[in-house]
C-alpha positions as CSV (number, residue, x, y, z in Angstrom):
1,M,51.7,52.1,-4.7
2,K,49.3,54.2,-7.4
3,Q,49.3,51.8,-9.8
4,W,47.8,49.3,-7.7
5,D,45.2,51.6,-6.8
6,K,43.7,52.3,-10.1
7,L,44.4,48.3,-10.7
8,F,40.7,47.5,-12.0
9,V,39.5,44.5,-10.1
10,P,36.5,43.0,-10.8
11,L,33.6,42.4,-8.1
12,R,33.0,39.4,-9.3
13,A,37.2,38.0,-8.7
14,K,36.8,39.9,-5.7
15,F,33.8,37.6,-4.9
16,M,35.8,34.6,-5.6
17,V,38.7,35.1,-3.2
18,L,36.3,36.0,-0.2
19,F,34.0,32.6,-1.1
20,M,37.3,30.8,-1.5
21,A,38.8,31.8,1.9
22,L,35.5,31.9,3.7
23,I,35.4,27.4,1.9
24,T,38.7,26.3,3.0
25,I,39.7,27.7,6.3
26,P,36.1,26.0,8.0
27,Y,37.5,22.6,5.9
28,V,40.7,22.7,7.2
29,I,39.8,23.6,10.8
30,S,36.6,21.2,11.0
31,G,38.8,18.1,9.3
32,I,41.8,18.5,11.9
33,V,38.8,19.0,14.5
34,T,37.0,15.8,13.4
35,Y,39.5,13.2,13.0
36,Q,41.2,14.0,16.4
37,G,37.4,13.7,18.1
38,Y,36.6,10.7,15.9
39,M,40.3,8.7,16.7
40,S,39.5,9.6,20.5
41,Q,35.7,8.4,20.7
42,V,36.3,5.1,18.9
43,K,37.1,2.8,21.8
44,V,34.2,4.6,23.8
45,S,31.9,4.2,21.1
46,A,33.0,0.3,20.0
47,T,32.7,-0.1,23.7
48,V,29.3,1.1,24.4
49,N,27.8,-0.7,21.3
50,T,29.4,-4.3,22.0
51,T,28.0,-3.5,25.6
52,Q,24.3,-3.1,24.0
53,M,25.0,-6.3,22.0
54,T,25.9,-8.7,24.8
55,E,22.8,-7.2,26.8
56,Q,20.2,-7.9,23.9
57,I,22.3,-11.2,23.2
58,R,21.4,-12.1,26.9
59,I,17.6,-10.7,26.5
60,N,17.4,-13.2,23.5
61,L,18.6,-16.1,24.8
62,D,16.8,-16.0,28.7
63,R,13.8,-15.5,26.5
64,F,15.0,-18.5,24.1
65,I,15.7,-20.8,26.8
66,K,12.2,-19.9,29.2
67,E,10.5,-21.0,26.0
68,M,12.5,-24.3,25.6
69,E,11.5,-24.9,29.3
70,R,8.0,-24.0,29.0
71,L,8.1,-26.9,25.8
72,S,9.6,-29.0,28.7
73,L,6.8,-29.0,30.8
74,G,4.0,-29.5,28.3
75,L,4.0,-33.2,28.7
76,Y,3.2,-32.4,32.3
77,Y,-0.6,-31.3,30.9
78,D,-0.9,-34.8,28.8
79,N,-2.0,-37.5,31.4
80,E,-1.4,-40.1,28.2
81,V,1.8,-38.9,27.8
82,I,2.6,-39.8,32.0
83,N,0.7,-42.8,31.8
84,I,3.1,-44.3,28.9
85,L,6.1,-43.1,31.0
86,S,4.8,-44.6,33.8
87,K,5.1,-48.4,32.1
88,H,8.5,-48.0,31.3
89,T,9.7,-46.8,35.2
90,G,12.0,-50.1,35.6
91,D,16.0,-50.2,35.4
92,E,17.8,-51.1,32.0
93,S,17.8,-54.7,33.0
94,R,14.3,-55.1,32.8
95,K,13.5,-53.0,29.8
96,S,9.5,-53.5,29.0
97,H,8.2,-53.5,25.5
98,V,6.1,-50.8,23.9
99,S,2.9,-51.0,22.2
100,F,2.4,-49.4,18.7
101,N,-0.5,-47.5,20.2
102,D,1.7,-45.8,22.9
103,Q,4.8,-45.5,20.4
104,Q,2.5,-43.6,17.9
105,K,1.0,-41.3,20.6
106,M,4.6,-40.4,21.8
107,M,5.4,-39.6,18.5
108,L,2.4,-37.3,17.6
109,F,3.0,-35.6,21.0
110,I,6.9,-35.0,20.2
111,S,6.2,-33.8,16.7
112,S,3.7,-31.4,17.9
113,L,6.6,-30.0,20.4
114,E,9.1,-29.4,17.2
115,F,5.8,-28.1,15.0
116,D,7.4,-24.6,13.6
117,R,10.7,-24.7,15.4
118,P,13.7,-24.8,12.9
119,E,15.5,-24.6,15.9
120,I,14.9,-27.6,17.8
121,R,17.1,-30.6,15.9
122,N,14.9,-33.4,18.2
123,V,12.8,-34.0,21.3
124,V,13.2,-37.1,22.8
125,L,12.0,-38.8,26.1
126,M,14.3,-41.7,27.7
127,S,12.6,-43.9,30.0
128,P,14.8,-45.3,33.0
129,D,14.2,-49.2,31.7
130,G,16.2,-47.9,28.7
131,N,13.6,-47.1,26.4
132,L,13.4,-43.7,23.8
133,F,10.6,-42.3,22.2
134,S,11.4,-39.2,19.2
135,S,9.2,-38.9,16.1
136,K,12.4,-39.3,14.0
137,S,12.9,-42.5,12.3
138,K,16.5,-42.2,11.7
139,V,16.9,-42.1,15.5
140,S,17.5,-45.2,18.0
141,N,14.9,-46.4,20.2
142,T,17.2,-47.3,23.3
143,W,19.6,-45.6,25.3
144,S,22.8,-46.6,27.6
145,E,23.2,-44.4,30.9
146,A,26.7,-45.6,30.2
147,S,27.0,-44.2,26.8
148,E,25.4,-40.8,27.5
149,P,28.1,-39.8,30.4
150,W,25.8,-35.9,30.2
151,I,22.9,-37.5,32.4
152,S,25.1,-37.2,35.3
153,D,24.5,-33.3,35.3
154,V,20.8,-33.8,34.5
155,K,20.4,-36.1,37.3
156,L,22.1,-33.8,39.9
157,S,19.6,-31.2,38.9
158,E,16.5,-33.0,40.4
159,G,14.2,-31.8,38.2
160,E,15.5,-28.1,37.3
161,F,15.9,-26.9,33.9
162,V,19.5,-28.1,32.6
163,I,22.2,-26.6,29.6
164,V,23.5,-29.8,28.4
165,K,27.1,-28.0,27.1
166,P,28.3,-29.9,23.6
167,H,28.3,-33.2,23.9
168,H,28.5,-36.6,21.6
169,T,25.0,-38.6,21.3
170,H,24.8,-42.1,20.6
171,Y,20.7,-42.5,19.7
172,Y,22.0,-40.5,16.7
173,S,23.2,-42.9,13.3
174,K,26.1,-41.6,11.5
175,D,26.4,-38.5,13.5
176,D,29.6,-37.2,14.9
177,N,29.3,-33.7,15.0
178,P,28.6,-33.1,19.2
179,T,25.5,-31.6,20.1
180,I,24.1,-28.6,22.5
181,S,21.0,-29.7,24.2
182,V,18.3,-28.5,27.3
183,A,17.1,-31.1,29.6
184,R,15.6,-32.3,32.4
185,K,14.1,-34.9,34.8
186,I,10.6,-36.3,35.0
187,Y,8.5,-37.2,37.5
188,D,5.0,-38.1,38.4
189,P,2.9,-35.1,39.3
190,Y,1.0,-37.0,42.1
191,S,3.5,-40.0,43.1
192,Y,6.5,-37.7,42.5
193,D,8.2,-41.1,41.1
194,Y,10.7,-40.7,38.8
195,L,9.3,-41.1,34.7
196,G,12.6,-40.3,33.1
197,M,14.1,-37.5,31.1
198,I,13.0,-35.1,28.7
199,K,15.7,-33.9,26.4
200,I,15.7,-31.0,23.5
201,D,18.6,-31.4,21.4
202,L,18.9,-28.1,19.1
203,T,20.8,-27.5,16.0
204,A,23.9,-25.8,14.9
205,G,22.3,-22.7,14.3
206,A,20.0,-22.5,16.9
207,F,22.1,-19.7,18.9
208,Q,23.3,-18.2,15.9
209,S,19.9,-17.2,14.7
210,L,19.7,-15.1,18.6
211,I,22.8,-13.6,17.8
212,A,22.3,-12.1,14.0
213,Y,18.8,-11.0,15.4
214,A,20.6,-9.2,18.2
215,S,23.9,-8.0,16.7
216,G,22.1,-7.3,12.9
217,K,25.8,-7.5,10.6
218,P,29.1,-7.2,12.7
219,N,31.8,-6.8,11.6
220,A,34.9,-8.6,10.4
221,H,36.7,-8.2,13.1
222,D,33.5,-8.7,15.8
223,K,34.0,-12.3,18.0
224,L,30.8,-13.6,20.2
225,Y,31.2,-16.4,22.6
226,L,28.8,-18.2,24.7
227,L,30.4,-19.6,28.0
228,D,28.5,-21.6,30.3
229,R,29.1,-21.3,34.5
230,D,32.3,-23.6,34.1
231,K,33.8,-21.3,31.3
232,Q,33.4,-24.0,28.8
233,L,32.2,-22.8,25.1
234,L,28.5,-22.9,24.3
235,Y,29.2,-20.8,21.0
236,P,30.5,-21.7,18.7
237,Y,31.0,-24.9,20.2
238,L,32.5,-26.1,16.6
239,T,35.8,-24.1,16.8
240,S,38.7,-24.2,18.8
241,E,39.0,-20.8,19.4
242,E,39.8,-19.6,23.5
243,P,37.9,-16.4,24.3
244,L,39.3,-15.8,27.3
245,L,43.4,-14.9,25.5
246,Y,41.3,-12.3,23.9
247,M,39.8,-11.0,27.4
248,K,43.6,-10.6,28.3
249,N,44.5,-8.9,25.2
250,D,44.8,-5.1,25.2
251,D,44.5,-4.9,21.4
252,Y,41.0,-6.2,22.2
253,L,38.4,-4.8,23.5
254,T,35.9,-6.7,25.8
255,A,32.3,-6.9,27.2
256,S,30.7,-9.6,28.9
257,V,27.4,-9.6,30.7
258,V,26.0,-13.1,32.9
259,S,22.5,-13.9,32.5
260,D,20.8,-14.3,36.0
261,Y,18.5,-16.7,34.9
262,T,20.8,-19.2,33.0
263,G,24.4,-18.5,34.1
264,I,25.7,-18.5,30.9
265,Q,28.0,-15.5,29.9
266,V,27.9,-13.7,26.8
267,V,31.2,-12.0,25.5
268,G,31.6,-9.1,22.7
269,I,35.2,-8.4,21.7
270,A,36.1,-6.1,19.2
271,S,39.2,-5.8,17.8
272,V,40.9,-2.4,18.8
273,I,43.7,-2.6,15.8
274,D,40.9,-2.9,13.2
275,M,39.0,-0.4,14.4
276,Q,42.0,2.2,14.1
277,Q,42.3,0.9,10.4
278,D,38.9,1.4,9.5
279,A,38.9,4.9,11.4
280,Y,42.1,5.6,8.9
281,R,39.9,4.4,6.0
282,L,37.9,6.5,6.9
283,V,39.8,9.4,7.8
284,R,41.1,9.1,4.1
285,S,37.7,8.9,2.6
286,N,36.9,11.8,4.0
287,L,40.0,13.3,3.0
288,F,39.2,12.9,-0.2
289,T,35.7,13.7,-0.5
290,S,36.3,17.2,1.2
291,G,38.9,17.6,-1.5
292,A,36.2,16.9,-4.1
293,A,33.6,18.8,-1.8
294,L,36.1,22.0,-2.0
295,L,36.1,22.0,-5.9
296,L,32.9,21.9,-6.1
297,A,32.3,25.1,-3.6
298,Y,35.0,26.5,-5.8
299,L,32.8,25.8,-8.7
300,L,29.6,27.1,-7.1
301,A,31.4,30.3,-6.3
302,L,32.6,30.9,-9.7
303,L,28.9,30.3,-10.3
304,T,27.5,32.4,-7.6
305,S,28.9,35.1,-9.2
306,N,26.4,35.2,-11.9
307,Y,24.0,34.2,-10.0
308,L,24.0,37.5,-7.9
309,V,23.6,39.4,-11.3
310,K,20.8,36.8,-12.2
311,P,17.9,39.3,-10.8
312,I,19.2,42.4,-12.3
313,H,19.1,40.1,-15.6
314,H,15.3,39.4,-14.9
315,L,14.2,42.8,-14.3
316,R,16.4,43.5,-17.7
317,S,14.2,41.0,-19.5
318,K,10.3,42.0,-17.8
319,M,11.7,45.8,-18.6
320,K,12.0,44.7,-22.4
321,L,8.3,42.7,-22.3
322,V,7.1,45.9,-20.7
323,Q,8.8,48.2,-23.3
324,N,7.5,45.4,-26.5
325,G,3.8,46.8,-24.8
326,S,2.9,43.5,-22.1
327,F,1.8,44.4,-19.2
328,T,0.6,41.5,-17.8
329,V,3.9,40.3,-16.9
330,R,6.0,40.7,-12.9
331,S,9.3,39.9,-11.7
332,T,9.5,37.1,-9.6
333,V,12.5,38.4,-7.6
334,V,11.8,38.2,-3.8
335,T,14.6,39.1,-1.9
336,N,15.1,41.1,1.2
337,D,17.7,43.4,0.0
338,E,18.0,46.4,-2.3
339,I,17.3,44.0,-5.6
340,G,14.1,42.6,-4.0
341,V,12.9,46.6,-3.3
342,L,13.7,47.1,-6.6
343,S,11.5,44.2,-8.0
344,G,8.6,45.5,-5.6
345,G,8.7,48.8,-7.2
346,F,9.1,47.5,-11.3
347,N,5.8,45.9,-10.2
348,N,3.5,48.4,-8.9
349,M,4.9,50.2,-11.5
350,V,3.8,48.1,-14.0
351,A,0.7,47.1,-12.6
352,E,-0.3,50.7,-12.8
353,I,0.4,51.0,-16.4
354,E,-2.1,48.2,-16.6
355,R,-4.8,50.0,-14.7
356,L,-3.8,53.0,-16.9
357,V,-4.0,51.0,-20.1
358,R,-7.2,49.2,-18.9
359,E,-9.3,52.7,-18.5
360,V,-7.7,53.7,-22.0
361,Y,-9.6,50.8,-23.4
362,E,-12.9,51.2,-21.3
363,T,-12.6,54.2,-22.7
364,K,-12.1,53.1,-26.0
365,L,-15.5,50.6,-25.4
366,R,-17.6,54.0,-24.5
367,E,-16.4,56.0,-27.3
368,R,-17.5,53.0,-29.4
369,D,-20.8,53.7,-27.7
370,A,-21.1,56.7,-28.0
371,E,-20.3,56.7,-31.5
372,L,-23.2,53.7,-32.1
373,S,-25.6,56.3,-29.8
374,A,-24.7,59.1,-32.4
375,L,-25.4,57.1,-35.6
376,Q,-28.8,55.9,-33.9
377,S,-29.7,59.5,-33.1
378,Q,-28.9,60.3,-36.6
379,I,-32.0,57.7,-37.6
380,N,-35.7,58.7,-37.3
381,P,-37.1,55.7,-35.3
382,H,-40.5,56.6,-35.6
383,F,-40.2,57.3,-39.4
384,L,-38.5,53.8,-39.7
385,Y,-41.0,52.0,-37.5
386,N,-43.7,54.0,-39.9
387,M,-41.8,52.2,-42.8
388,L,-41.9,49.1,-41.5
389,E,-45.3,49.0,-40.6
390,S,-46.7,50.1,-44.1
391,M,-44.0,47.5,-45.6
392,N,-46.0,45.0,-43.2
393,A,-49.6,46.0,-44.4
394,V,-48.9,45.7,-47.9
395,A,-47.0,42.3,-47.4
396,M,-50.4,41.7,-45.2
397,K,-53.0,43.2,-48.0
398,H,-51.4,40.9,-50.7
399,R,-51.1,37.6,-48.0
400,V,-47.6,37.7,-48.4
401,M,-47.3,36.4,-45.0
402,E,-44.0,35.5,-45.1
403,L,-42.4,38.7,-45.7
404,S,-44.9,39.9,-43.2
405,D,-43.0,37.9,-40.6
406,L,-39.6,39.0,-41.7
407,I,-40.5,43.0,-41.4
408,S,-41.9,42.0,-38.1
409,D,-39.0,40.5,-36.9
410,L,-36.5,43.1,-38.4
411,G,-39.1,45.8,-36.4
412,A,-38.1,43.9,-33.8
413,L,-34.6,44.0,-33.9
414,L,-34.4,47.5,-34.6
415,R,-36.5,48.3,-31.5
416,Y,-34.3,46.3,-29.6
417,T,-30.9,47.6,-30.8
418,I,-32.4,51.1,-30.9
419,H,-33.9,51.4,-27.8
420,N,-32.3,52.1,-24.5
421,Q,-29.0,51.8,-26.3
422,I,-26.3,49.7,-25.0
423,G,-27.0,48.1,-21.6
424,S,-28.8,45.4,-19.8
425,A,-31.4,43.5,-20.7
426,T,-33.6,40.8,-19.4
427,L,-32.4,37.0,-20.5
428,R,-36.1,37.0,-22.1
429,D,-35.4,40.0,-24.3
430,E,-31.9,38.8,-25.5
431,L,-33.4,35.2,-26.3
432,Q,-36.3,37.0,-28.2
433,F,-33.9,39.4,-30.5
434,V,-32.3,36.3,-30.9
435,E,-35.6,34.2,-32.2
436,A,-36.3,37.2,-34.5
437,Y,-32.5,37.2,-36.2
438,V,-32.7,33.6,-36.8
439,E,-35.8,33.5,-38.2
440,I,-34.4,36.6,-40.6
441,E,-31.7,34.5,-41.6
442,S,-33.3,31.3,-41.9
443,S,-35.3,32.9,-44.3
444,R,-32.1,33.7,-46.1
445,L,-30.6,30.3,-45.6
446,D,-33.3,28.0,-46.7
447,N,-34.5,27.0,-43.7
448,R,-31.0,25.3,-42.9
449,L,-30.8,27.2,-39.5
450,L,-32.7,26.0,-36.5
451,L,-33.1,27.2,-33.1
452,T,-33.7,25.3,-29.9
453,N,-34.4,27.4,-27.1
454,Q,-34.1,25.3,-24.0
455,V,-33.8,27.7,-21.0
456,D,-36.4,27.3,-18.1
457,S,-38.7,30.4,-17.8
458,S,-37.4,31.0,-14.7
459,F,-34.6,32.5,-15.8
460,E,-36.5,35.0,-18.3
461,S,-36.1,37.9,-15.7
462,C,-32.7,37.5,-15.0
463,L,-30.5,40.4,-16.3
464,V,-27.6,39.8,-18.6
465,P,-25.3,42.4,-20.5
466,K,-27.3,43.3,-24.1
467,L,-26.4,41.6,-27.5
468,I,-24.2,39.2,-26.3
469,L,-25.9,35.9,-28.0
470,Q,-26.6,37.2,-31.4
471,P,-22.8,36.9,-32.2
472,F,-22.1,33.4,-31.1
473,V,-25.2,32.7,-33.7
474,E,-23.6,35.1,-36.5
475,N,-19.9,33.1,-36.0
476,V,-22.4,30.0,-36.8
477,I,-24.0,31.2,-39.9
478,E,-20.1,32.4,-41.3
479,H,-18.0,29.4,-40.0
480,G,-20.8,26.7,-38.8
481,F,-22.2,25.4,-42.2
482,A,-19.9,22.6,-44.2
483,S,-22.3,22.9,-47.4
484,T,-25.0,24.8,-49.0
485,S,-27.2,22.5,-48.3
486,A,-25.9,21.6,-44.7
487,R,-28.4,22.4,-41.7
488,V,-27.8,23.5,-38.6
489,E,-29.0,23.3,-35.4
490,V,-28.1,26.4,-32.5
491,T,-29.6,25.2,-28.9
492,I,-29.6,27.8,-25.8
493,Q,-29.7,26.6,-22.0
494,A,-29.3,28.1,-19.1
495,W,-28.7,26.9,-15.7
496,M,-27.7,28.6,-11.8
497,E,-24.3,26.8,-10.3
498,E,-24.2,28.8,-6.7
499,D,-24.6,32.2,-7.4
500,D,-24.0,32.3,-10.9
501,V,-25.9,31.9,-14.5
502,W,-24.1,29.8,-16.7
503,I,-25.3,30.1,-20.8
504,R,-24.3,27.7,-23.2
505,I,-24.8,27.9,-27.3
506,S,-23.7,24.8,-28.6
507,D,-24.2,24.4,-32.3
508,T,-24.6,20.9,-35.2
509,G,-21.6,22.8,-37.2
510,I,-18.3,21.4,-38.8
511,G,-17.2,22.3,-35.2
512,M,-13.6,23.3,-34.4
513,T,-9.9,21.6,-34.0
514,D,-8.6,21.5,-30.5
515,E,-5.8,23.8,-31.7
516,F,-8.1,26.2,-33.2
517,K,-10.3,26.1,-29.8
518,S,-7.0,26.8,-27.7
519,R,-6.2,29.6,-30.2
520,L,-9.8,31.4,-29.9
521,E,-9.9,31.1,-26.0
522,E,-6.6,32.8,-26.1
523,R,-7.1,35.4,-28.3
524,M,-10.6,35.8,-26.1
525,Q,-8.8,35.8,-23.2
526,R,-6.0,38.3,-23.5
527,R,-5.5,40.8,-21.8
528,D,-2.2,42.5,-23.0
529,H,-2.8,45.5,-26.0
530,L,-6.9,45.8,-25.0
531,F,-7.5,49.1,-26.9
532,T,-5.6,48.0,-29.8
533,E,-7.9,45.0,-30.7
534,L,-10.9,47.3,-30.7
535,V,-12.2,48.2,-34.2
536,A,-15.1,50.5,-35.2
537,F,-18.5,49.3,-35.2
538,D,-18.5,49.8,-39.0
539,D,-15.4,47.7,-39.6
540,K,-15.5,44.2,-40.8
541,R,-14.7,42.0,-38.2
542,G,-11.6,39.9,-37.8
543,K,-12.6,36.3,-37.0
544,G,-13.0,35.8,-33.5
545,V,-13.6,39.7,-32.8
546,A,-16.8,39.9,-31.9
547,L,-17.0,36.5,-29.3
548,R,-13.9,38.5,-28.1
549,N,-15.8,42.0,-27.2
550,V,-18.9,39.6,-25.3
551,F,-16.0,38.2,-23.5
552,Q,-14.0,41.4,-22.6
553,R,-17.3,43.3,-22.4
554,I,-18.3,40.8,-19.5
555,R,-14.8,40.8,-18.0
556,I,-15.3,44.3,-17.9
557,R,-18.4,44.7,-16.2
558,Y,-18.1,41.7,-13.9
559,G,-14.7,41.1,-13.4
560,E,-12.6,37.8,-13.1
561,P,-14.1,34.5,-13.4
562,Y,-16.8,35.9,-15.5
563,G,-16.9,35.8,-19.3
564,V,-17.1,33.4,-22.0
565,Q,-15.5,29.8,-22.1
566,I,-15.0,26.7,-25.0
567,D,-16.8,23.5,-24.3
568,Y,-13.7,20.9,-24.9
569,S,-16.2,18.1,-23.7
570,V,-18.1,18.6,-27.1
571,E,-17.2,16.1,-29.8
572,S,-19.1,17.5,-32.8
573,G,-20.3,21.1,-33.5
574,A,-19.1,24.0,-31.3
575,A,-20.3,24.9,-28.0
576,F,-19.5,28.2,-25.6
577,L,-20.3,29.0,-22.6
578,L,-21.3,32.2,-20.8
579,R,-20.6,32.8,-16.9
580,L,-22.5,35.7,-15.4
581,P,-23.2,37.2,-11.7
582,F,-27.3,36.1,-11.1
583,Q,-28.9,39.6,-10.9
584,W,-32.8,39.7,-10.9
585,R,-35.1,42.2,-12.4
586,D,-38.7,42.4,-10.4
587,K,-41.3,41.7,-12.9
């Protein structure tokens, strides 16, 4: 017993046993209950469905018969048709001739009744003198009461609408199939004289379309029948089956409904044996599916053990990234348990470390500014100014005006960089500084560097960080010339969007590839190891470091979303966008 107590059982194995028990037991119980419940509900469900189906068929059938009745009354609204029939009210022994115009009028009227009604096989008007009117060319133009035994049912109706059970007609040539029809006697609307009969012959599929619309796609064991008032079969009338045999058999479920309007009985029959066989097949299919689901559940239980420790592995990987110096990572584990609490604590810790690193970075920036200020303080500005003024006087004395201009520009540069140290300046001062810088560099480059200032004067009092434009011009000088004879133009623009100022510096140099733009933008915007990117003011800056320093100075001062972006829309040259909050200095 003590050996069993000391036996090491992995937690994963314990989870597996527990999961398999929790999965298997409910599956077995659910399968038994489902089987018994399904078997007990088969007959109830089949009866309800069959009843609903027969009722819907009854509604559709009533609507269809009413529509046929409405068609049969249409002739009362056509006086010409009534007048033509009035000419042929004699008996068969005194059959009168039908004129061509009357024949054409009757064909036109009958065609209007048959138009766009595929369920109608033919519409015939039968006058008492034996004339028959139809729109079909293969239909006889005469009829005889002796050859049409169904006529007695219509005559007994005294003008009521009659459903004629399946019968054979003799006015169709070469047609031995029985026809089901609706008919009524026709009376003169004024004198009430007997004018004949209207008979609408239906196609074999007329009732089939009504039943298919209501029942959808019935099962093979479902049977549907239509019976008239005498319990004679109306549909399907091309069959020898007897529906009453099914209605008296316990192996079948029967639902029937009788239409109060037409007297037609709709009978729906479903085989209990077939339904039970379907139930057995369904149970077997469910057993197979349940078995496959159990196997899948066991596999998922096996994988769940790995899932439970996955958050811990995730935290461990994030810790390694932090160990390597990346402080922007965060744990994405969000759970309402101890691991979720641990994940939240980890994120708070990394955020605090990032804050401390940022403070160190800002301290380094301040140290650089202090270092620059210390160097500036070692230089006697007045000595430099006086020396430059002396040099300018000599140049003007000898009328070397180009040299005088360069000395003046150099003096302006020194005053701007030394005065007030590093801080804020107006956009006007920044632009004047860049113009002086371009003047000096352009003389060195044989006037191949041009500057176009398109900044509106209304922006000149806008406050911006000091020395944020010159690095972009310097970048053009270092990397923008395709050859020693090429000319490059730098353009500076500014505009307002909401509460922000946008400054665009573009050039016509050789430009950059999209891949290089992406790498440069990523380098500018990297937040990890911020202080390790800094270089001393007198060190040689690596490619893109000056632009990165401008981005970081803007981002540290104003926060997101301010900084430097690369304009990808230019097809030649390069363009950078500076986004700054709008700040104004009163003139």
